[in-house]
Residue, then its C-alpha position, 0 to 999 in steps of 0.5 A: m157268884i157260885s160260878l165265879l167261885l167254881e172258876f176260882f177253884s178250878d185247875g184252869f183258873l189263871l190265878k189259881h196259885a194266888f187264890r190258893a195262897t190267899i185261902l191258906l194265908g187267910t186261914v192260918a195267919p189269924l191263928a198267930g194273931c189270936f195268940l198275939l191278941l191274948r198276950r196283949a202283944t199286938f204292937l209286936g205283931v206290927a213290928l215283926p212284919q217290918v223286921s221280916a221285910a228288912g231281912m228279906s231286903a237284905g237277902w235280895l241284896l246278898l243274892e245280887a251281890g253273889g251274882q245269883c239274880t238281881a234284887a228286883a228279880a228276887a223281889s218279884g219272885q222271878g229269881g228261881a226257887w233258890s232265891s225264894v228260899f234264901s229270901l225267906l230264910c233271911a227274913l226268918l233269921a232277922t225275925l228270930c234275932a229280933l225276938l231274941v233281942l226283945a227277950w233279952l231286953e225284957q229279962r234285963s230291964g223289964g218295963a213297958a214292952d210297947s216302947r221296945h216294940g215301937a222302937l223295933y218297928a221304927l228301926a226295921g222300917a228305916a233299915t228296909i228303906l236304907l238297904l235299898a235306897y241306892h238300888p236302881h229299882a228301889e221304887s218298884i221294889f218298895a211299891g211291890l212290898l207296899r201293895g202286897e201283890i199276891v197275884a204274882a204268886g206262882p207254883g214255887e211261892l205256893r209250895l214254899v208257903v204251904v211248907v211253912l204255913l201248914p206245919a205251923a197251923v198244926v203246931l198251933a192247934l195241937f199245943r194251943h193249951e200249952f201256949l195259953w197256959a205259958g202266957a196266962d200263968p207262967g209261974f203255975m206252969a213252972a211249978a207244975g214242972r213244965n218248961v215255960l221258956l220252951w213253950n214261949s220260944l216255940l210259939l214265938g218261932v212258929t209265929g215268926a215263921i207265919i209272919c215271914a211267909a205272909v210278908y214274902i207273898t203279900g208284904p208287911l202291911v197286908c200281913l199285919g191286916v190278915m193276921l190281926l183283923p180277923a182275930l179282933a173280929a172274932h174276939g168281939i163275938a166269941g163266947s169262949m176260948r174254943t169259939f175264938f180260935v174257931l171263928a178267927p180262921l173262919l172270918g179270916l177265910l171269909g175276908a180273904m175270899a171276899g177281898f180276892t173276889v172284889a179285887y178280881l172283878k174290879d181290877l183292884p190291888t189284891g192285897m189292899t182289897i183283902v185288908a179292906a174286906h177284913g176291915v168290913v168284916l171287923v165292923l160287921t162283927k162289932l155291930a153284931g156283937g153290940l146287938l147280941r149284948r143288948k139282946k142279952a141285957k134285955r133278956n136278963t132285965g126281963l128275968d130280973a123283973 
């Protein structure tokens, strides 16, 4: 196993770019999942990857209409650097527009946010399919989005993901307290003279950028799994907020590396295997959390006696 890991990290490894993108995504995406989980907005985490996929599909069609490259080439990462950047920008634009509409609806009507997030998910899914419904290569494009074949990532995709994810991780780490404060007690934060709208907008913008980068290299389903499952696993065993934010990326890294390794050895779809590995990590942490709670309860009972 050690020799296999050394092979993965070597410059001569054929899938080195995919492996490095997997490590980066598995470490950074759970940080966004932590904030979505703490704000009880997990359904938003389900909807936004689908919105990003719809924006990306629109970008592929625009590239083909402009004669830059075919939508199939852009979707498979073979359209060149410009097509990759343009597709990512279209995904980010669609995500930010969706967030603005949701914020406007919340201020205007209030009510349950889950219903709006569910409607957004349904509409974005329909838009993704309808945009490519008549394309001759629609089936292969949809299959690529669904399977999340991160092994197709090359040096261009890796650079693009690094440019997006590393600054996003720095922002989430540096301003973690402000983001938590704005979500937990916005009234007190406003009374203290801090701009709540600014911090909420920054958090949503950074989260949207992470989601777009993840969807670009893995597809919406893998993005959702990599973002939320490690956060859920860490939430079940973390004893403090600091531990929660440390455990989530560590568990994300563990699941990503385990999934990539199994997919490589067994010739399985990489993205789905990574999600399955995160699911296994979630189950194991739930079992470990239950054992720890029972031990603590027995210890407390013994002290009371």
